[in-house]
C-alpha positions as semicolon CSV with decimal commas, in nm:
position;residue;x (nm);y (nm);z (nm)
1;M;7,303;1,934;6,327
2;I;7,079;1,976;6,022
3;T;7,207;1,864;5,684
4;T;7,004;1,944;5,374
5;I;6,936;1,638;5,160
6;E;6,709;1,816;4,912
7;T;6,660;2,191;4,952
8;G;6,322;2,271;5,103
9;R;6,208;1,909;5,093
10;S;6,431;1,678;5,295
11;Y;6,665;1,720;5,592
12;H;6,887;1,490;5,798
13;V;6,900;1,574;6,170
14;T;7,160;1,433;6,409
15;G;7,257;1,506;6,767
16;D;7,364;1,358;7,094
17;K;7,166;1,564;7,347
18;P;6,786;1,544;7,364
19;Q;6,735;1,920;7,394
20;S;6,956;2,003;7,095
21;I;6,799;1,724;6,888
22;Q;6,451;1,862;6,961
23;Q;6,557;2,214;6,865
24;E;6,709;2,090;6,537
25;L;6,399;1,879;6,462
26;D;6,175;2,180;6,526
27;S;6,386;2,389;6,287
28;A;6,385;2,120;6,016
29;V;6,007;2,074;6,049
30;E;5,957;2,451;6,010
31;L;6,169;2,452;5,693
32;A;5,972;2,158;5,555
33;R;5,640;2,310;5,662
34;Y;5,716;2,625;5,465
35;Q;5,774;2,419;5,150
36;A;5,470;2,198;5,214
37;M;5,248;2,505;5,246
38;K;5,397;2,652;4,929
39;D;5,340;2,330;4,734
40;G;5,001;2,247;4,887
41;G;4,885;1,887;4,902
42;H;5,183;1,748;5,096
43;G;5,249;1,680;5,462
44;I;5,563;1,620;5,664
45;L;5,715;1,288;5,763
46;V;5,964;1,270;6,052
47;T;6,148;0,936;6,056
48;R;6,370;0,814;6,338
49;L;6,654;0,614;6,187
50;G;6,848;0,546;6,506
51;P;6,947;0,705;6,836
52;G;6,982;1,076;6,764
53;T;6,935;1,035;6,386
54;F;6,624;1,152;6,197
55;T;6,501;1,262;5,856
56;V;6,237;1,529;5,801
57;T;6,075;1,512;5,457
58;V;5,794;1,682;5,268
59;S;5,590;1,379;5,162
60;A;5,302;1,320;4,922
61;D;5,216;1,015;5,136
62;V;5,124;1,239;5,431
63;P;4,801;1,443;5,414
64;Y;4,840;1,819;5,375
65;G;4,858;2,001;5,709
66;T;4,972;1,687;5,891
67;T;5,304;1,584;6,043
68;Q;5,349;1,209;6,090
69;E;5,621;1,021;6,275
70;S;5,782;0,693;6,174
71;C;6,046;0,477;6,338
72;Q;6,281;0,265;6,129
73;I;6,530;0,160;6,395
74;R;6,662;-0,184;6,311
75;T;6,776;-0,403;6,597
76;P;7,027;-0,677;6,524
77;R;6,886;-1,027;6,543
78;P;7,069;-1,273;6,764
79;R;7,240;-1,557;6,584
80;V;7,097;-1,898;6,654
81;T;7,309;-2,208;6,616
82;I;7,125;-2,535;6,567
83;G;7,300;-2,859;6,646
84;S;7,662;-2,900;6,746
């Protein structure tokens, strides 16, 4: 499922099946690419936030004509108990 965060600039993509996630990511990247080409000077950043959860954003931090991937999955740290 694609949810618009900011029209033409940022999308949230979620899914539970790899094929549907890929299709939704492709669609979101195309929407962002259209805006990036219109603006000029921006690229696209695809960020994995967790299993089946992504954002696709037109970003000034990514060179024009480029799509970059980032992973921000946080894994919980095990608790360590010292002493008794």
